[in-house]
C-alpha positions as a printed Julia matrix, in Angstrom:
108×3 Matrix{Float64}:
 -95.11  -121.78  -32.33
 -95.66  -124.54  -34.92
 -92.05  -126.1   -33.63
 -92.57  -126.09  -30.18
 -95.66  -128.45  -31.28
 -94.28  -130.68  -33.13
 -91.41  -130.84  -30.39
 -94.78  -130.99  -27.79
 -96.53  -133.52  -30.01
 -93.12  -135.85  -30.3
 -92.66  -135.83  -26.71
 -96.36  -137.21  -25.97
 -95.55  -140.02  -28.84
 -92.58  -140.96  -26.9
 -90.72  -139.88  -29.94
 -88.74  -137.25  -28.18
 -84.78  -138.55  -29.59
 -84.37  -137.5   -33.31
 -81.58  -139.77  -34.58
 -78.87  -136.7   -33.95
 -79.63  -136.08  -30.71
 -77.34  -137.3   -28.19
 -77.01  -137.53  -23.94
 -74.96  -135.68  -22.03
 -73.56  -135.31  -18.6
 -74.17  -132.0   -17.03
 -73.02  -131.2   -13.62
 -75.6   -129.35  -11.32
 -73.74  -128.07   -8.33
 -75.5   -127.3    -4.82
 -77.21  -123.74   -4.93
 -74.97  -121.31   -2.79
 -77.76  -120.76    0.31
 -75.1   -118.72    2.9
 -75.22  -114.69    2.25
 -72.7   -113.1     4.58
 -72.94  -109.0     4.89
 -69.51  -107.38    4.28
 -68.73  -104.18    5.27
 -66.97  -102.05    2.58
 -65.85   -97.81    2.66
 -67.15   -96.37   -0.65
 -63.97   -96.33   -2.36
 -63.15  -100.08   -1.05
 -66.36  -100.92   -3.1
 -65.5    -99.03   -5.77
 -62.23  -100.3    -6.23
 -63.46  -104.67   -5.93
 -66.43  -103.16   -8.66
 -63.51  -101.92  -10.94
 -61.38  -105.08  -10.81
 -64.3   -107.38  -10.78
 -65.3   -104.99  -14.03
 -61.6   -105.78  -15.3
 -61.96  -109.65  -15.26
 -65.49  -109.65  -16.71
 -67.47  -110.53  -12.98
 -69.76  -109.19  -10.74
 -67.99  -108.29   -7.44
 -69.61  -110.24   -4.92
 -68.68  -113.06   -7.43
 -65.05  -111.71   -7.1
 -65.54  -111.58   -3.38
 -66.36  -114.95   -3.35
 -63.5   -116.05   -5.14
 -60.75  -114.69   -2.87
 -62.58  -116.24   -0.29
 -62.5   -119.59   -1.59
 -59.02  -118.97   -2.81
 -58.07  -118.34    0.73
 -59.58  -120.66    2.38
 -57.79  -123.37   -0.24
 -54.72  -122.28    0.59
 -55.36  -122.3     4.51
 -56.14  -126.14    4.08
 -53.35  -127.1     1.42
 -50.77  -127.08    4.08
 -52.86  -129.12    6.87
 -53.24  -131.99    3.58
 -50.17  -131.79    2.85
 -48.52  -132.62    6.39
 -51.39  -135.34    6.51
 -50.74  -136.79    3.38
 -46.39  -137.15    4.73
 -48.01  -138.43    8.04
 -49.45  -141.15    6.16
 -46.73  -142.15    3.33
 -44.47  -142.19    7.37
 -47.07  -144.49    8.51
 -47.06  -147.06    5.06
 -43.34  -146.71    5.07
 -43.03  -147.98    8.46
 -45.8   -151.1     8.28
 -43.74  -151.98    4.9
 -40.37  -152.03    7.08
 -41.73  -154.43    9.83
 -43.61  -156.33    7.1
 -39.98  -156.76    5.53
 -38.39  -157.84    9.01
 -41.0   -160.1     9.59
 -40.64  -162.01    6.22
 -37.42  -161.82    6.93
 -37.15  -164.19   10.35
 -39.78  -166.69    8.68
 -37.13  -166.86    6.02
 -34.65  -167.42    8.28
 -36.73  -170.01   10.12
 -36.94  -172.34    7.0
């Protein structure tokens, strides 16, 4: 208790930082606020629990990881297609600019 009292006293006196203390960055994640009930048979629930136990996590955490992994895999082809379309647009604009530059150079 004495250590806590000393720490509180340091903070109250405005001397909360020690010479060896350092500032660190932390990432605060948004809380998970949506819950989805999923019905499983007893044997499937046991399979999920066993696999999660082997990974050192809870079964609901494992289920959430699988859902998020599936969503990422679904989104990846869309993002790749979008990037390819953007590259084609950029390439086309570069070609137009080169052609326009060449036309102006011919006039000079």
